[in-house]
C-alpha positions as CSV (number, residue, x, y, z in Angstrom):
1,M,-3.9,24.3,14.6
2,E,-3.3,28.0,15.9
3,Q,-6.3,30.3,16.7
4,R,-4.8,32.9,14.3
5,D,-4.4,30.6,11.6
6,R,-6.8,32.1,8.5
7,L,-8.7,29.4,5.9
8,V,-11.2,30.7,3.1
9,L,-12.9,26.9,2.2
10,L,-15.1,27.4,-1.2
11,H,-17.6,24.9,-1.7
12,G,-19.7,24.6,-4.9
13,F,-18.3,27.6,-6.9
14,T,-17.8,26.7,-10.2
15,H,-13.9,28.1,-11.9
16,Q,-14.9,31.5,-13.0
17,E,-16.5,32.2,-9.8
18,I,-13.3,31.3,-8.1
19,Q,-11.6,33.1,-10.4
20,R,-13.1,36.7,-9.4
21,L,-13.7,35.3,-5.9
22,L,-9.9,34.9,-4.7
23,P,-8.6,38.9,-5.9
24,A,-11.9,40.1,-4.1
25,I,-11.2,38.6,-1.1
26,K,-7.2,39.4,-1.3
27,Q,-8.7,43.0,-1.4
28,V,-10.4,43.6,1.6
29,V,-8.7,41.5,4.0
30,E,-5.6,42.6,6.3
31,D,-2.4,40.6,5.2
32,P,-4.1,38.1,2.5
33,H,-1.0,36.3,2.2
34,S,-1.6,34.8,5.3
35,I,-4.8,33.3,4.3
36,A,-4.8,29.8,3.4
37,F,-7.5,28.8,0.5
38,A,-8.9,25.3,-0.3
39,M,-11.9,23.9,-2.3
40,T,-13.8,20.8,-0.9
41,T,-12.6,17.6,-2.7
42,P,-14.3,14.0,-2.3
43,T,-11.3,13.2,0.3
44,N,-11.6,16.4,2.5
45,L,-15.4,16.3,2.0
46,E,-15.3,13.2,4.6
47,W,-12.5,14.9,7.1
48,T,-13.6,16.8,10.3
49,V,-13.4,20.5,10.1
50,A,-10.3,20.8,12.5
51,E,-8.3,17.9,10.3
52,L,-9.3,20.1,7.6
53,I,-8.1,23.3,8.8
54,K,-5.0,21.4,10.0
55,E,-3.9,19.9,6.4
56,V,-4.7,23.2,4.9
57,T,-3.1,25.7,7.2
58,E,0.2,23.5,7.5
59,E,0.6,22.9,3.5
60,H,-0.3,26.6,3.5
61,K,2.6,27.6,5.6
62,M,4.8,24.9,3.5
63,L,4.3,26.4,0.5
64,T,5.0,29.7,1.8
65,A,8.4,29.2,3.2
66,R,9.1,27.5,0.3
67,K,8.5,30.4,-1.8
68,E,10.1,32.7,0.9
69,S,13.3,30.7,0.6
70,G,13.2,31.3,-3.2
71,G,11.6,27.5,-4.2
72,R,9.8,27.9,-7.2
73,E,6.1,28.6,-6.9
74,G,5.1,25.8,-9.0
75,E,6.9,23.0,-7.3
76,R,5.1,21.1,-4.3
77,E,4.5,18.1,-3.2
78,P,1.2,16.2,-3.9
79,S,-0.9,16.6,-0.2
80,A,-3.0,14.3,1.7
81,S,-5.9,16.4,0.1
82,E,-5.5,15.3,-3.4
């Protein structure tokens, strides 16, 4: 986990609220594509904060690299957070 990794963790929001929050956050931050977004799950609520940050940022980097290399955005492998 690098200090410059950025992560927004959402907990307790409805689907509609999340759909409004994500674009709003992306509008006000510098380089929004560098930010990993995650929601809590029954599984990741049991993790330490460090474990959660590590898992989510690694998955974000993998998906970003796949997208940049021409992979389809919808293609992904299941993560440990699922």
